[in-house]
C-alpha atoms as a printed R data frame, in Angstrom:
   type eleno elety resid chain resno      x       y       z
1  ATOM     1    CA   MET     A     1 34.424  -9.708  -5.499
2  ATOM     2    CA   GLN     A     2 32.285  -9.930  -8.416
3  ATOM     3    CA   THR     A     3 33.949  -6.505  -9.898
4  ATOM     4    CA   ASP     A     4 37.273  -8.598 -10.087
5  ATOM     5    CA   LYS     A     5 35.977 -11.581 -11.490
6  ATOM     6    CA   LYS     A     6 34.344 -10.090 -14.294
7  ATOM     7    CA   ASP     A     7 37.665  -7.946 -15.122
8  ATOM     8    CA   ALA     A     8 39.471 -10.979 -14.515
9  ATOM     9    CA   LEU     A     9 37.011 -12.913 -17.545
10 ATOM    10    CA   ASN     A    10 36.710  -9.552 -19.343
11 ATOM    11    CA   ARG     A    11 40.885  -9.629 -19.851
12 ATOM    12    CA   LEU     A    12 40.455 -13.565 -20.257
13 ATOM    13    CA   ALA     A    13 38.506 -12.637 -23.098
14 ATOM    14    CA   THR     A    14 41.012 -10.301 -24.657
15 ATOM    15    CA   ILE     A    15 43.558 -12.939 -24.404
16 ATOM    16    CA   GLU     A    16 41.852 -15.377 -26.241
17 ATOM    17    CA   GLY     A    17 40.909 -13.114 -28.795
18 ATOM    18    CA   HIS     A    18 44.536 -12.512 -29.065
19 ATOM    19    CA   ILE     A    19 45.726 -15.602 -29.095
20 ATOM    20    CA   ARG     A    20 42.905 -16.669 -32.031
21 ATOM    21    CA   ALA     A    21 44.387 -13.871 -33.824
22 ATOM    22    CA   ILE     A    22 48.255 -14.451 -33.711
23 ATOM    23    CA   ARG     A    23 46.770 -18.484 -34.670
24 ATOM    24    CA   LYS     A    24 45.723 -16.492 -37.869
25 ATOM    25    CA   MET     A    25 48.634 -14.711 -38.989
26 ATOM    26    CA   VAL     A    26 50.763 -17.472 -38.097
27 ATOM    27    CA   ASP     A    27 48.084 -19.379 -40.892
28 ATOM    28    CA   ASP     A    28 48.453 -17.059 -43.329
29 ATOM    29    CA   ASP     A    29 52.039 -16.718 -43.231
30 ATOM    30    CA   GLN     A    30 52.040 -13.363 -41.629
31 ATOM    31    CA   TYR     A    31 55.323 -11.210 -41.371
32 ATOM    32    CA   CYS     A    32 57.227 -12.585 -38.575
33 ATOM    33    CA   VAL     A    33 57.749  -8.933 -36.389
34 ATOM    34    CA   ASP     A    34 53.932  -8.598 -36.461
35 ATOM    35    CA   VAL     A    35 53.378 -11.841 -35.267
36 ATOM    36    CA   LEU     A    36 55.718 -11.224 -32.445
37 ATOM    37    CA   LYS     A    37 54.350  -7.627 -31.526
38 ATOM    38    CA   GLN     A    38 51.009  -9.258 -30.963
39 ATOM    39    CA   THR     A    39 52.909 -12.117 -28.635
40 ATOM    40    CA   TYR     A    40 54.166  -8.980 -26.899
41 ATOM    41    CA   ALA     A    41 51.006  -7.633 -26.440
42 ATOM    42    CA   VAL     A    42 49.058 -10.823 -24.967
43 ATOM    43    CA   GLU     A    43 52.067 -11.079 -22.597
44 ATOM    44    CA   ARG     A    44 51.391  -7.977 -21.194
45 ATOM    45    CA   ALA     A    45 47.795  -8.569 -20.919
46 ATOM    46    CA   LEU     A    46 49.152 -11.997 -19.346
47 ATOM    47    CA   GLN     A    47 51.191  -9.843 -16.914
48 ATOM    48    CA   ARG     A    48 48.000  -7.880 -16.465
49 ATOM    49    CA   PHE     A    49 45.463 -10.668 -15.269
50 ATOM    50    CA   GLU     A    50 48.238 -12.461 -12.665
51 ATOM    51    CA   SER     A    51 48.383  -9.213 -11.074
52 ATOM    52    CA   THR     A    52 44.464  -8.411 -11.218
53 ATOM    53    CA   ILE     A    53 44.113 -12.623  -9.822
54 ATOM    54    CA   LEU     A    54 47.224 -11.514  -6.935
55 ATOM    55    CA   GLU     A    55 45.886  -8.599  -5.829
56 ATOM    56    CA   GLY     A    56 42.360  -9.883  -5.225
57 ATOM    57    CA   HIS     A    57 44.393 -12.921  -3.713
58 ATOM    58    CA   LEU     A    58 46.222 -10.463  -1.072
59 ATOM    59    CA   ARG     A    59 42.886  -8.443  -0.509
60 ATOM    60    CA   SER     A    60 41.009 -11.653   0.311
61 ATOM    61    CA   CYS     A    61 42.391 -15.048   0.779
62 ATOM    62    CA   VAL     A    62 45.224 -13.798   2.078
63 ATOM    63    CA   PRO     A    63 43.604 -12.162   4.899
64 ATOM    64    CA   GLU     A    64 40.934 -14.688   5.758
65 ATOM    65    CA   GLY     A    65 43.856 -17.606   5.984
66 ATOM    66    CA   PHE     A    66 45.614 -15.739   8.732
67 ATOM    67    CA   LYS     A    67 42.464 -14.934  10.483
68 ATOM    68    CA   ALA     A    68 41.988 -18.403  10.714
69 ATOM    69    CA   GLY     A    69 45.021 -18.990  11.835
70 ATOM    70    CA   ARG     A    70 46.531 -20.452   8.831
71 ATOM    71    CA   ASP     A    71 49.773 -18.310   8.697
72 ATOM    72    CA   ALA     A    72 52.471 -21.126   8.322
73 ATOM    73    CA   GLU     A    73 50.425 -22.175   5.197
74 ATOM    74    CA   MET     A    74 49.360 -18.431   3.732
75 ATOM    75    CA   ILE     A    75 53.459 -18.035   4.184
76 ATOM    76    CA   HIS     A    76 54.307 -21.059   2.515
77 ATOM    77    CA   GLU     A    77 52.053 -19.857  -0.176
78 ATOM    78    CA   LEU     A    78 53.136 -16.498  -0.658
79 ATOM    79    CA   ALA     A    79 56.810 -17.311  -0.631
80 ATOM    80    CA   GLU     A    80 55.821 -20.400  -3.663
81 ATOM    81    CA   LEU     A    81 53.778 -17.540  -5.362
82 ATOM    82    CA   PHE     A    82 56.895 -16.032  -4.977
83 ATOM    83    CA   GLU     A    83 59.377 -18.335  -6.217
84 ATOM    84    CA   LEU     A    84 56.954 -19.322  -9.282
85 ATOM    85    CA   SER     A    85 57.455 -15.478 -10.680
86 ATOM    86    CA   ARG     A    86 61.046 -15.355 -10.476
87 ATOM    87    CA   LYS     A    87 61.703 -18.466 -12.650
């Protein structure tokens, strides 16, 4: 789990750096297309971050929830995440 946490924190640090760079680009009146390219990079980085978190959840929290007899709660939670991902 520590490796997953370290990976997640590294990804967040990268995203923060991109956001700061985008903010500076806007402040410096950089070309719109260049700003948009950076925003797309942030979106992809967030998707990778989400995948990392979800995979960790599916590997640890979900099996533990089922073992603890919280089947309905786990299914509801997963369905809720699925719905959120489709919006």
